N, C-alpha and C positions, 0 to 999 in steps of 0.2 A: 351304511353311511348316508345312502340318498335320503331315506325316510328321515334321518335324524336332521339333514340340511333343509328339507322341506318344511318340517314344521317350523325350526327355528327361524328360518329366513323367509316365513309367510308374511307377507304384509297385512297387517290387522288393524291398527288404528290411526287415526290423524295425531299429530302432533299434540293438538288439544286435549283429545280422548286419553293419550296416556299420561299425560301431566296431570289430568283431573283423577284419574284412577290411582294414580301413585301418591297423590297429595303434595306435588312438588310445584313451584310455580313453573310457569311456560317458558320464561327465559332460561331458568336454570337446566331444563331438561334438554332445551335446544344447545346449550353450551356443553353439556354431556355428550351429546350425540354427535354435535357438528364442530366444536370447538368454536372459538371467537377471537377478535382482535381487541386488545385494548392499548391505548398508550403508544401505538405503533408496533406494539409485538403481537405476533400470531400464536395464539395458543392452541394446539391440534387436540382433536376430538379425544375423550377417554373410552367410549364405546365402539364407536366406528373408527376402521384402520385409517381413514382419511375423510376428509370434508367432501360431502355429497350435494348437500342443499336440499335433501329429501324432507318433505314433510310427513311422510309416512313412517310409521314405526313398526318393525317386526317384531314378532314374538321373542325372539331371541334378544333384540335391543329392549324390548320391556322388561324381561326379567333381568339383564343386567342392571338397567337404570333402578330396579327395586332393590338390587343388592347396594347400589350407591346410595338409595335413600338412606339406609341405615346408617350411613356414616355422616349425613348431613350436619349433625350437631357438635362433631368432634374438633372442629376449628381449625382443620388443616386442609389446603387446597386439594381438591380432588384431582387435580391434574398429576399429582404426583402418583397416583394410582396407574397413570398410563404406561409406563415402562413394565410395570409387573403384569399388567394385563397382555400386553404386547408379548412378552416372553412366554406365558402360557398360552396365548393362541399361536405361536410358532410350536410351542413343545407339542400340543395335542392335534395339530392341524384341523382346528375346528374355527369357525368365525367368533363364535361365542362360548369362551372357555368358563365363563362365570355360571352360564346356563348349562352346564353340565356337572355330572355328580364326582366326578373324579377327584378333583380338588377338594371337595368337602369331605369325601370318604376314602379313597383309595391311596392319594398321593400326596398325605399331608406333610411327611418329611421331605418330599421334594418341593413343596410348595414354600416351606420354612428357607430352603436353600436359595429360591427364586426370590424371596423376600430379601435375603441378605444381600443376595447379588445386586439387585436393582435399588437397594437402599431406600425402600419403602418405610414411611414413618411408622414407627410403633402403633399410632393410633388408627392406622388404616390396615394393619395387617388381618390377613383371613385367618391365619393358624399360630399358635404360640406353644411353647415347650414348657410344659409345667407337669411337676411330680414325676418325671420319667415318662411323660407321654405327650403326644401331639394332640392338641384340643382346639376348636375353634375358638375364635376370640368371640366376646359377647355380640357384636354387630354381625358378624358372619353367622353366628348359631342363630340369631333371631331370624335372618333371613332364609337360612336352611330349614328351620322348622315352618316356614310358610310355603315351602314347595314341594310338590310331589315329583317325582321323577318316573319316568317310563323307560326302562333299560338306563341308559345314562343321560338321559335329557330331561330338562325341566319340561314337564307336560301340562301341569296345571300349577296356579298358585292360590293359596288358602290364605287371604290377607289377614284374617283374624286367628291364624293358627290351624294346624291341621285337624284338632278335635272338634272344629266349628264348621257348621253346615255353608258357610259362604265361599263360594270357589269361582275363579276366574280360569276358564276354559278354552283356548284357543278354537277346539272342536264343537262348542255348543253356543249358541246364542250370540256368534259374532265376537267372542271374547268379552261380552258383557258380564259384570258379576251377577251370579244367580244363586238361588237356594238350592243346593244339591242338585244343580243342572237342572231343574224344573220351572223355575219363574225367576224373572229378573228381580234384584233386589229393589229396583226403580220401581217396578210395578206394585210391589208388596206396600212401599212406602206412600205410593198416590193412593192406594185403595185406602191405607189407614187414615191418611189426611182426609179422604172424603167420607170418613165417618164410619167405614167398615170396622166391625171389631175384631180383634185378633183371632179370636175362635173361628168366626166366619171366613176369614182369608184362610186360615189353616185347613178347614175342610174344603174349601174352593180348590184348593192345590194339592190335598192329600200331605199336608204337613202338620208338623208338630206346633203346638203354641210357642215351645222354645226355639223352634226354626224361624218362625215369623218374627219373634222378638230379637233374635240375632240379626236379621235383614234391617230391621228397624235401628236398631243400634248401629250397624255399617253404614247404613244412608245418613243417619245423623252426624255420625263421625266423618263421613265424606263432605258433607256440607260445612261443618265446622273447619275443616283444613282447607276448603276452597273460600271461605270467608276471609 
């Protein structure tokens, strides 16, 4: 368990870095992490157990924010996720239950029970019962397919999907997006913008042309999201 906690609780990003990587507005990520006050009412954090004021984002917080990101367009307040996350946190005895594999793989029936008990909106649910089996909802499935687990914890994020070479690994390049852990996608984009042909970049870093093109697509998408 100590190894699990050390990875998920590792301080990794500034709040701005995490927001940029996730493609969410900085104030939105701050609200998810630390709560907020509006019209005299205090809204508790969704991700952190309580308000801390910290501008540093741990790997576990980053992963859970990636999960919430999949629900941004549902039109329902993500504050309603908090009781559900709190119950899972207590069940598993870990600070970041959505950064563990169990709710997505092993405990789907239990997750449905927690959803019912906490009254979470249908649009925000992690698991549904369909055709006599428990299946992930579309946003949860989209998130799950971006995560590589080591044992039971989220060890890497693949923002374009597991079959693409772009990876965010807290153990490599300070958690910056890379192509297969070999070179940062930002560097690939800078070389291309400076006039380097795709083939030359690929040879220089022992990558395929497809790898370089994937890095360029990722960086282009990131800049569009930030615009």
